[in-house]
C-alpha positions as CSV (number, residue, x, y, z in Angstrom):
1,X,0.0,0.0,0.0
2,X,1.3,3.5,-0.9
3,X,0.5,7.0,0.5
4,X,1.1,10.5,-0.7
5,X,1.3,13.6,1.5
6,X,0.9,17.2,0.2
7,X,1.8,19.8,2.8
8,X,1.1,23.6,2.7
9,X,1.9,26.4,5.1
10,X,4.1,26.7,8.1
11,X,7.0,24.7,9.4
12,X,4.9,23.1,12.0
13,X,2.6,21.7,9.3
14,X,5.7,20.3,7.6
15,X,6.9,18.7,10.8
16,X,3.5,17.1,11.4
17,X,3.5,15.7,7.9
18,X,6.9,14.2,8.6
19,X,5.5,12.6,11.7
20,X,2.5,11.1,9.9
21,X,4.9,9.8,7.2
22,X,7.0,8.1,9.9
23,X,4.0,6.5,11.5
24,X,2.7,5.2,8.2
25,X,6.1,3.8,7.2
26,X,6.2,2.1,10.6
27,X,3.0,0.4,9.7
28,X,4.4,-1.0,6.5
29,X,3.1,1.6,4.0
30,X,5.4,3.0,1.3
31,X,5.6,6.6,0.2
32,X,5.0,7.6,-3.4
33,X,5.1,10.9,-5.3
34,X,3.0,9.5,-8.2
35,X,-0.7,10.3,-7.9
36,X,-1.8,7.2,-9.9
37,X,0.1,4.9,-7.5
38,X,-1.3,6.4,-4.2
39,X,-3.8,4.3,-2.2
40,X,-4.2,7.1,0.4
41,X,-3.7,10.8,-0.1
42,X,-3.3,13.3,2.8
43,X,-3.6,17.0,2.2
44,X,-2.2,19.0,5.1
45,X,-3.7,22.5,4.7
46,X,-3.0,26.1,5.7
47,X,-5.4,28.9,6.5
48,X,-3.1,31.8,7.1
49,X,-4.0,33.5,3.8
50,X,-6.9,33.2,1.4
51,X,-4.5,32.3,-1.4
52,X,-3.5,29.2,0.5
53,X,-7.1,28.0,0.8
54,X,-7.8,28.8,-2.9
55,X,-4.8,26.6,-3.9
56,X,-6.3,23.7,-1.8
57,X,-9.6,24.0,-3.6
58,X,-7.7,23.6,-6.8
59,X,-5.9,20.6,-5.6
60,X,-9.2,19.0,-4.4
61,X,-10.5,19.3,-8.0
62,X,-7.4,17.4,-9.2
63,X,-7.8,14.7,-6.6
64,X,-11.6,14.4,-7.4
65,X,-10.6,13.5,-10.9
66,X,-8.0,11.0,-9.7
67,X,-10.6,9.3,-7.5
68,X,-12.6,8.6,-10.6
69,X,-9.7,6.9,-12.2
70,X,-8.7,4.6,-9.3
71,X,-9.7,3.9,-5.8
72,X,-8.0,5.9,-3.1
73,X,-8.7,7.3,0.4
74,X,-8.6,11.2,0.4
75,X,-8.0,12.9,3.7
76,X,-7.9,16.7,4.3
77,X,-6.3,17.8,7.5
78,X,-4.7,20.9,9.0
79,X,-5.9,24.5,9.7
80,X,-8.2,24.8,6.7
81,X,-9.8,21.5,7.7
82,X,-10.2,22.9,11.2
83,X,-11.7,26.2,10.1
84,X,-14.0,24.9,7.3
85,X,-14.9,21.4,8.2
86,X,-18.6,21.6,7.3
87,X,-18.0,23.6,4.1
88,X,-15.4,21.1,2.9
89,X,-17.8,18.2,3.6
90,X,-20.6,19.9,1.7
91,X,-18.6,21.3,-1.3
92,X,-16.3,18.2,-1.7
93,X,-18.3,15.1,-0.6
94,X,-15.7,12.9,-2.3
95,X,-13.3,13.6,0.6
96,X,-13.3,10.6,2.9
97,X,-12.3,12.4,6.1
98,X,-11.9,16.1,7.2
99,X,-9.6,15.9,10.2
100,X,-8.8,19.0,12.3
101,X,-5.5,20.0,13.8
102,X,-6.0,18.0,17.1
103,X,-6.7,14.7,15.4
104,X,-3.7,14.5,13.0
105,X,-2.3,11.6,15.1
106,X,-5.4,9.6,14.3
107,X,-4.8,9.6,10.5
108,X,-2.8,6.3,10.3
109,X,-5.6,4.5,12.3
110,X,-8.3,5.9,10.0
111,X,-6.5,4.7,6.9
112,X,-6.5,1.1,8.2
113,X,-10.2,1.3,9.0
114,X,-10.4,2.3,12.6
115,X,-12.9,5.0,13.7
116,X,-11.7,8.5,14.4
117,X,-11.7,9.6,18.0
118,X,-12.5,13.3,18.8
119,X,-9.7,14.7,21.0
120,X,-10.4,17.7,23.2
121,X,-6.8,19.0,23.0
122,X,-3.7,18.9,20.8
123,X,-1.5,15.8,21.2
124,X,2.2,16.0,20.3
125,X,3.6,13.1,18.3
126,X,6.5,11.0,19.5
127,X,8.9,12.2,16.7
128,X,8.9,14.5,13.7
129,X,11.9,13.0,12.1
130,X,12.0,12.1,8.4
131,X,14.2,9.1,7.7
132,X,17.5,10.0,6.2
133,X,17.3,13.8,6.9
134,X,20.2,15.6,8.5
135,X,17.9,18.5,9.5
136,X,14.9,18.1,11.7
137,X,12.0,20.1,13.2
138,X,11.3,19.7,16.9
139,X,7.9,21.1,17.8
140,X,7.9,22.3,21.4
141,X,4.6,24.3,21.4
142,X,1.3,24.4,19.7
143,X,-1.3,27.2,19.5
144,X,-1.1,30.8,20.5
145,X,-2.5,33.1,23.1
146,X,-1.6,36.5,21.5
147,X,-4.6,37.0,19.2
148,X,-2.8,39.4,16.8
149,X,-5.7,41.1,15.1
150,X,-4.7,39.9,11.6
151,X,-3.9,36.3,12.5
152,X,-6.1,33.2,12.2
153,X,-3.8,30.8,14.2
154,X,-5.4,31.0,17.6
155,X,-8.7,30.1,16.1
156,X,-7.5,27.1,14.2
157,X,-4.7,25.8,16.5
158,X,-6.2,26.8,19.8
159,X,-4.5,28.1,22.9
160,X,-0.8,27.6,23.8
161,X,0.2,24.2,25.0
162,X,3.9,23.3,25.7
163,X,5.4,19.9,25.0
164,X,6.8,18.2,28.2
165,X,10.5,18.7,28.7
166,X,11.0,14.9,29.0
167,X,9.5,14.3,25.5
168,X,11.7,17.0,23.9
169,X,14.9,15.6,25.5
170,X,13.9,12.1,24.4
171,X,13.5,13.3,20.8
172,X,16.8,15.1,20.9
173,X,18.5,11.8,21.9
174,X,16.7,10.0,19.1
175,X,17.8,12.6,16.6
176,X,21.4,12.4,17.9
177,X,21.3,8.6,17.2
178,X,20.1,9.3,13.7
179,X,23.1,11.6,13.0
180,X,21.0,14.7,12.6
181,X,23.2,17.8,12.2
182,X,20.7,20.7,12.9
183,X,17.4,21.1,14.6
184,X,14.8,23.8,14.6
185,X,12.6,24.2,17.7
186,X,9.1,25.2,16.6
187,X,6.2,27.1,18.1
188,X,3.8,29.8,17.1
189,X,5.2,31.8,19.9
190,X,8.3,29.7,20.8
191,X,9.7,31.9,23.5
192,X,6.6,31.8,25.6
193,X,7.3,28.1,26.3
194,X,6.4,27.1,29.9
195,X,6.5,23.7,31.6
196,X,7.5,21.9,34.8
197,X,10.5,19.5,35.0
198,X,11.9,17.8,38.1
199,X,10.1,20.3,40.3
200,X,11.5,23.3,38.3
201,X,9.6,25.8,36.2
202,X,11.2,25.7,32.7
203,X,10.8,28.7,30.4
204,X,12.3,28.9,26.9
205,X,15.9,29.9,27.7
206,X,16.0,27.3,30.5
207,X,14.8,24.7,28.0
208,X,17.7,25.6,25.7
209,X,20.1,25.1,28.7
210,X,18.6,21.7,29.3
211,X,18.9,20.7,25.7
212,X,22.6,21.7,25.2
213,X,24.3,18.9,27.2
214,X,22.6,16.3,25.0
215,X,24.1,17.6,21.8
216,X,26.9,15.7,20.1
217,X,26.3,15.4,16.3
218,X,23.9,18.4,16.3
219,X,25.8,21.5,15.2
220,X,23.1,24.2,15.0
221,X,20.1,24.8,17.2
222,X,17.6,27.2,15.6
223,X,14.1,28.3,16.8
224,X,11.1,29.9,15.2
225,X,9.2,32.0,15.8
226,X,9.9,34.2,18.8
227,X,7.8,37.2,19.8
228,X,9.7,40.4,20.5
229,X,7.6,41.0,23.7
230,X,8.9,37.7,25.2
231,X,12.5,38.0,24.2
232,X,14.2,38.1,27.7
233,X,17.7,39.1,28.8
234,X,18.1,35.5,29.9
235,X,17.4,34.3,26.4
236,X,19.8,36.8,24.9
237,X,22.5,35.5,27.3
238,X,21.9,31.9,26.5
239,X,22.2,32.6,22.8
240,X,25.3,34.7,23.3
241,X,27.1,32.2,25.5
242,X,26.5,28.9,23.6
243,X,28.2,28.1,20.2
244,X,25.6,25.5,19.3
245,X,22.7,28.0,19.2
246,X,22.5,29.7,15.9
247,X,23.4,33.4,15.9
248,X,20.9,34.0,13.1
249,X,17.6,35.0,14.8
250,X,14.2,35.3,13.1
251,X,12.5,38.2,14.9
252,X,9.1,39.1,13.4
253,X,8.6,42.8,13.8
254,X,5.5,43.2,11.4
255,X,5.6,47.0,11.5
256,X,7.7,49.9,12.6
257,X,4.9,52.1,13.8
258,X,3.7,52.0,17.4
259,X,0.1,52.9,16.5
260,X,0.0,50.1,13.9
261,X,1.6,47.6,16.3
262,X,-1.2,48.5,18.8
263,X,-3.9,47.9,16.2
264,X,-2.2,44.6,15.4
265,X,-2.4,43.8,19.1
266,X,1.4,43.0,19.1
267,X,1.7,44.2,22.7
268,X,5.0,46.1,22.0
269,X,6.1,49.5,20.5
270,X,8.5,50.8,18.0
271,X,10.8,52.0,20.8
272,X,10.8,48.7,22.6
273,X,11.5,46.8,19.4
274,X,14.4,49.0,18.5
275,X,15.8,48.8,22.0
276,X,15.6,45.0,21.8
277,X,17.4,44.9,18.4
278,X,20.2,47.2,19.7
279,X,20.6,45.1,22.9
280,X,20.8,41.9,20.9
281,X,23.4,43.3,18.5
282,X,25.4,44.5,21.4
283,X,25.4,41.3,23.4
284,X,25.3,38.5,20.7
285,X,28.5,38.3,18.7
286,X,28.2,37.8,14.9
287,X,24.4,38.2,15.0
288,X,22.3,38.3,11.9
289,X,18.6,38.9,11.6
290,X,15.6,37.8,9.5
291,X,12.1,39.0,10.0
292,X,8.4,39.1,9.0
293,X,7.1,42.5,8.0
294,X,3.7,43.6,6.7
295,X,2.6,46.6,4.7
296,X,-0.8,48.1,4.1
297,X,-2.4,47.2,7.4
298,X,-5.8,49.1,7.8
299,X,-5.3,52.9,8.3
300,X,-1.5,52.7,7.8
301,X,-0.4,56.2,6.6
302,X,2.6,57.0,4.4
303,X,4.4,58.3,7.5
304,X,3.8,55.0,9.4
305,X,4.9,53.0,6.3
306,X,8.1,55.1,6.3
307,X,8.6,54.1,10.0
308,X,8.6,50.5,8.9
309,X,11.2,51.2,6.3
310,X,13.5,53.0,8.8
311,X,13.1,50.2,11.3
312,X,14.1,47.7,8.7
313,X,17.2,49.9,7.8
314,X,18.3,49.9,11.4
315,X,17.6,46.2,11.9
316,X,19.7,45.2,8.9
317,X,18.3,41.8,8.0
318,X,20.1,39.4,5.8
319,X,16.7,38.1,4.7
320,X,13.1,39.0,5.2
321,X,9.6,37.6,4.6
322,X,7.6,40.5,3.3
323,X,3.9,40.7,2.4
324,X,1.0,43.0,2.3
325,X,-2.1,42.8,4.6
326,X,-4.4,40.1,3.4
327,X,-7.7,40.1,5.5
328,X,-8.7,36.8,6.9
329,X,-12.4,36.4,7.8
330,X,-12.9,35.7,11.4
331,X,-10.1,38.0,12.5
332,X,-10.6,41.5,13.9
333,X,-8.5,43.3,11.3
334,X,-10.7,42.0,8.5
335,X,-13.5,44.2,9.6
336,X,-11.5,47.3,10.6
337,X,-12.2,50.6,9.1
338,X,-9.6,52.2,6.8
339,X,-8.8,49.2,4.6
340,X,-6.0,50.2,2.2
341,X,-6.5,49.8,-1.6
342,X,-4.7,46.9,-3.0
343,X,-2.8,49.0,-5.5
344,X,-1.3,51.0,-2.6
345,X,-0.5,47.9,-0.6
346,X,1.3,46.4,-3.6
347,X,3.2,49.7,-4.3
348,X,4.4,49.8,-0.7
349,X,5.4,46.2,-0.7
350,X,7.4,46.5,-3.9
351,X,9.5,49.4,-2.4
352,X,10.0,47.4,0.8
353,X,11.2,44.4,-1.2
354,X,13.4,46.5,-3.4
355,X,15.1,48.2,-0.5
356,X,15.6,44.9,1.4
357,X,17.2,43.2,-1.6
358,X,19.7,46.0,-2.0
359,X,20.3,46.1,1.8
360,X,21.0,42.4,2.2
361,X,23.4,42.4,-0.7
362,X,25.4,45.3,0.9
363,X,25.5,43.5,4.2
364,X,26.6,40.2,2.7
365,X,29.3,41.8,0.5
366,X,30.7,43.5,3.6
367,X,31.2,40.1,5.2
368,X,33.7,39.0,2.6
369,X,36.0,37.3,2.8
370,X,35.2,35.0,5.7
371,X,35.3,31.4,6.8
372,X,32.2,29.5,7.8
373,X,31.2,26.1,9.2
374,X,28.4,24.7,7.0
375,X,26.4,21.6,6.3
376,X,26.4,20.1,2.8
377,X,22.9,20.0,1.2
378,X,23.9,18.4,-2.1
379,X,25.5,18.9,-5.5
380,X,25.1,22.1,-7.4
381,X,22.6,21.8,-10.3
382,X,24.5,24.4,-12.3
383,X,27.9,22.9,-11.8
384,X,28.4,19.2,-11.1
385,X,31.9,19.9,-9.8
386,X,30.6,22.1,-7.0
387,X,28.6,21.4,-3.8
388,X,26.0,23.4,-2.0
389,X,25.9,24.0,1.8
390,X,24.0,25.9,4.4
391,X,25.6,27.8,7.3
392,X,24.7,28.9,10.8
393,X,23.3,32.2,9.5
394,X,21.0,30.6,7.0
395,X,23.5,31.6,4.4
396,X,24.0,29.4,1.3
397,X,27.3,28.5,-0.2
398,X,28.4,27.0,-3.5
399,X,31.9,25.6,-3.1
400,X,34.5,23.5,-4.7
401,X,36.2,20.6,-3.0
402,X,38.8,17.9,-3.6
403,X,36.8,15.6,-1.4
404,X,33.6,13.8,-2.2
405,X,30.7,14.8,0.0
406,X,27.2,13.6,1.0
407,X,24.3,15.7,2.3
408,X,24.8,16.3,6.0
409,X,28.6,16.4,5.9
410,X,30.1,19.2,7.9
411,X,32.6,21.4,6.0
412,X,34.6,24.5,6.5
413,X,34.3,27.0,3.6
414,X,36.4,30.0,2.7
415,X,33.8,32.3,1.1
416,X,35.4,34.5,-1.5
417,X,32.6,36.2,-3.4
418,X,28.8,36.7,-3.6
419,X,26.8,35.7,-6.6
420,X,23.1,36.6,-6.3
421,X,22.2,35.5,-2.8
422,X,24.8,32.7,-2.6
423,X,28.4,32.9,-1.4
424,X,31.0,31.1,-3.5
425,X,34.2,29.7,-2.3
426,X,36.2,26.5,-1.6
427,X,36.4,24.0,1.1
428,X,39.3,24.5,3.6
429,X,41.0,21.0,3.8
């Protein structure tokens, strides 16, 4: 029997798909990428933007046609399934099961004919590892308590729940045995982690401290996504003092305007955000940033948009995820007065992207030449004599080497030039 998984959206969705894949393989199923060979198809959906949902409707049309050609079980799960269960059942009756975010662990049982159980809360899976991977996600939280006015996540994933410390450490040990070289700790608001362990309250920086002694093969520990309001001095110190924790931090700022941040319900201000950025740069050596930033939020003025541009200039990100406000029904921002015309939102976004592309090129050029520890990701498609690798700062390298390499190998690269967004150099042997 063969299964096929399509995953959309956030890293947590990808991690959960990997866990489902591992469970199915453990039950004797084989994975396929060929639609006509699949006996079961799982579509793991996203609801963050309307465009994501529109894409799923298109895929459902494709799978409806496939079901007419050969017998298969079609399952839709994830945030869109949680948000639109009844509509999916009504509009796409050929779906065999619509399974929300809490019941993903039940999918393998359903496929072999067991009835679904309704779970009152989210259940973490034992492992999110994909066989053969050198990089792995480690979810440590699910849900969110922040209720940013533009965000659907609290409504489809529920309130924050933290994974027990014991389970996280057990998975770290498992990943070490598998030879994994980097991990990414995941949560919608990862730095609000809170649990009890051996009679001690464990927050996120303390969790990092507990994880560190277990690391042998694992070279880089990353985490996403932290909230600026929960970025403590303790967390800054732990990052600064430990070489295994990546010095490339994804810090979503969303806007550079205090008034817009308040409308977003981000519970911070421009001044606090800038103070945090300056403190992190001062205390964490070799720090680089990435961020999420939005333009065109309801009532955003040109002056407030300029504040976002100036904050981005001071932050100095080497990469950024930039988008314009896309209203999601069910969120407070969708019904706010002062909606910005799409043409204005697009114009503002285009300038934001243009300035960021120029800025990150200047930042990266200024780093050269330098030496970096990196993990091989594979062979270059453009030049079979070169390899590709990813470094601590989420930087990508194309390098030559006199040694044969496999994905997951650790290498030291002398970076000599920048081509596009990729550093080029050679391996130091």
